[in-house]
N, C-alpha and C positions, 0 to 999 in steps of 0.2 A: 484598214489595218490588216496586216498579213500575219498568218500563224505559221509561217515557214521558219523552221528551226534549223540552223546550220550545225551539223555535227561537229563536236570537238574531240580532240584526243589529248592525252597527257604528253607534254613535251618536257623531258628532263634534260637539264643542261649541266654538264660537268666542266670543270670541277665545281663542287659546292652542292650537288644534289638539289638544285633549284628546279621546281616543277611548275609548269605553266599550262593553262588551257590554250590550245591552239586549234584554229578552225581547219578542218579537213579541206583540201583543195588549195590552201595557201602554199606558197613556196616556203622552204625553211627560212630563207632570208627575211621574208615579210613576217613570219611568226616570231623570229628572233628579234626583229625590230620592234614589233608590238610589245614584246616582253621586256624591252629595254636592254637586251643583252648585246646586240650588235648595232652599232650606231654609225658606221662609216657611210659616206656618201657614195651610193652605187645606184646605177639605174636598173640593176638586175639583168643586164645583158651579157654577163660572163666576160666583160672586158677587163675587170680588175683582178681576176683570178684569185690570187692568194688571200685577199681580204675576205672572200666568201668561203674559203676552205674550212671544212669541219670534218671531224671523224664521227661517223654514225656507228655507235657501239651496240645499239639494240634497235630493232624495228626496221632494219634496212629494207626488208621485202615489202614493207608497207609504202615505201616511197616510190615515186615514178622511176622508170628504168633510166639508167645512165645512157645518154646519147653519145654518138661519136664525137660531136663538138665538145661536150663536157669532158670526155676522156682525153681529147687533144689538149684542152686547157689544163687539165690535171697533170698531164705529162710535163708541162712547163713549170710546175711548182716543186720546190724543194721540200722534202719531208712528207710527201704523199705516200699513203699506204693503201692496203686493200679495202679499208673502211672509209676512205676519203670520198667526199662529195663536195660539189659547189652548192652552197646554200641557195644561190639564186636559180639553180636548175632543178633541185630536188623538191618535188611537190608532195605534200603530206597526204597520206591515205587515211585509212580508218582504224589504224592500230597505233598504240603508244610508240614513241620514238625517243631514244636517248642519244644526245650528241655530246661530243667532247670538243671544247674549243681549244685549238692549238695554243700552246703557251706563248707563242709569238704574236697572237692576234690582238 
């Protein structure tokens, strides 16, 4: 039996101020799936683009850096802003994160 503890962070989902414990090191996509917030069928490969689009309103610096590929995918999505990320590409760090789900999601 292992005593390894996986650190968790508070993941707040807007609208609704729903707060979930999410494991550090997971992608936002996987954390949102485990919380029952995002249920679309996606392989996490950034192929479906807009289905994984979220706005990170707090804790953005705690996430993994945006890659060139992610930026290119975001450029193809309508309604993207400075706080946009693809949930399948953003990896949770060690600080709380707040995301806003687009109204069209």
